[in-house]
Every structure is written in C-alpha cells, then in structure tokens.
N, C-alpha and C positions, 0 to 999 in steps of 0.2 A: 642037293649039295651046299648050295648057296649058303641057305640059312644055317648048316652047321656050323661052316666057316665063321661067320658072323657071330656063333655062341662062342666057338671055341678063343674067337678074337677077345671077344669079350671080358670072356673068364681070365683071360688069361692078361688083359689089362686089371681089372679086377684085382687079383692076387697080386701084380704089380705094386699097385695104388693101396693094399694093405699091407704089404712086406714092405715098400719103400717110403714110401707115404708118410707112414707113424714114423719113421726115424727121420724123416725131412720136415715133420711138425717139431721132435725134439730139437732139432738144426735150431730152427727158425725162433725168433723172438718177436714180439709184439714192442713195439715203440709206445710204451707205457705214457712218457710225456704229451702225445697227441689224444689220449683218450679224452670222453668228455669230465669223467668223475676226477680224472686227475690233474686238468686244467684246473678247475675249483677247487681241489683241494691245494694249490698252487697260489692260485687267485688270494683267496681266504689266509694263508699262510703269509705269503707278502704281505697285506691289507693288515695283517696281525703284527707282523713284525715294524711294517712301517711305524703305525699307530701307540707302539711298544705299549700295548694292551696284555697283560699275562690271562688276563682271563680268556679274551679274545685268542690267543693263540693256543691257550689251553683246548679250547674243541679244534683244534687242529691235531692234537696229542693223544696217541692210544691212551685209553684210562685207566691201563695199568702202570705206566709210564708216570701218568697225571697223580696219581696217588702214592708212586715211589716218590716222587720229588717233594709231596707234602709232607713226608714223613723224614725229610731230610734237606732242611733249612739253607743248609750251606751249599749245596750241589743245585739246589734251586736256582736261587741267589748268583750262582758262577754261571748255570747254564742261560739264565734268562737276561742275564748282564752280556754274556758272548753275544745272543741272537739280538740284542736290541743297540749291536755297539754301531751300525752301519744303517741309513736307510739304503735302501734296495730298488734301485731304477727301473724302467721299464722296459729297458731293453737290457732282458738277462739272457743266458745259456742256461740250457736245465741237459742236463744228462741222467739217464737212469740205468744204471745195472742188476742185473739178477743176481741174485745173492743163492746160487746151487745150496739146494737140501742137504744134498749129501756131504759140504763143506762147511767148518768151524766158521763162526760168526767172526766180523772184523776186534780184532782184541781180546779176545780170548784167553789168549796166552798170557793177559796182563790182568786177570782174575775179572774183567769187565764182563758184566752181564745182561743181558735185554730182557725188560720183562715178558715181551711174545717177540719170537722169531719173525723179525723184517725180512721182506723177500727182495726189496731193491735198498741199492745204496744209490743216495741221488745227490747229485752235486750241481749247484746252483751258483752259476760265475757271473760277475760283473766288474765294470771301470769304474769304483767311483773318481775318479780323476785320472787325466788321460796318462799317470805314469803309475798308477797303482790298483793293481786285480785284489777282486776277494773272491776267494772260495767258499763256498758254505756247502758242507757235506751233512747229509742226513739221511737215517736210514726209515722206510717205510714199510708200510704193510696195508690192506687193501682188507675193511671187513665192511659187511654189508653193503657193499655198493658205492663206499668210500673211504679216503683213503686217509691215513694217520702215520704222523711220525711217532717212531718208536726211538726213547732217551734212551742211554744204555745207563746202569748203575756206575756210581764211583767205584773204582776197584775197591776189593776186599782188605783191609789189613790184618794182617798175622799177628 
C-alpha cells in the first residue's frame, strides 16, 4: 500500500510540474546580461566604441545590418557618429528587456524595419559627468552563441 501511495504522489507531482512548471518557465526570464556570451559581446562593443573603430564595431553588428549600412552612407555616417559621440566608462549599468515575438518591433509604425528580428532591447547607462547621464539603446540578437546588434533601417520615404 505504501508503494502505491508513493507512486500516486510521484504521479501527481509530475503532472503538477508538467502543467504548472511549463507556465512558470514562460514567466521566468534569464538575465542575458549575466551570460558569458553577452558579457563578451558587451566588452567587445564598448571597446569598439571607445576606440572609434568602425571595422571593430562592425564585428559586433549583425551581418544584414552591416550590409544595409554599407548601402546607405548617410545612415551609416549618422549611426556611427552617434555611437562614437562619447567614451563609455567602466562603470556602466546594463539592462536587457525581451522583445515578445507576438508584438510589433519598436518604431514599426514609423516605417522603420529591422533586417533581422532582435530578441532584446538593451540599455547601456552611464554618467560621463556628475550632472550628465547617457543612455545608449540597442537591439540585439544571438546567433550561433554570439550576440550582435541589429541596426534598424531609416524610415522609408513615401
């Protein structure tokens, strides 16, 4: 009788985990900013910005975004100019927010298109001076265990 009771308890526990555990997993999110691959991306990204090296920063950008910017010099110059505006100090705050797959991408209603769907919006925050804060917002995707920034297109003109 005791074995049957244990089997029933185990079966109920298994069913509970199967039903409610899968829902809980959907509600939980991993802080990607703490993963080794994201930390490597962030280190390379900050280093490239601080060195003001386009080629080095392109290594941190998803290939379709690099190709898109190569075709639009005005967009490329504007984007790199903004990225290279400030040096990023060592003491930064980084926050990543998942972009739900069932939601429109940021700025889609303004005609902005991403060449690849990003999975996270990342905010890098720092204080270049005691009274001046800077926030860099970027959209990222992980491909083959490596993170890349996805640069959106310029709005399409009618």
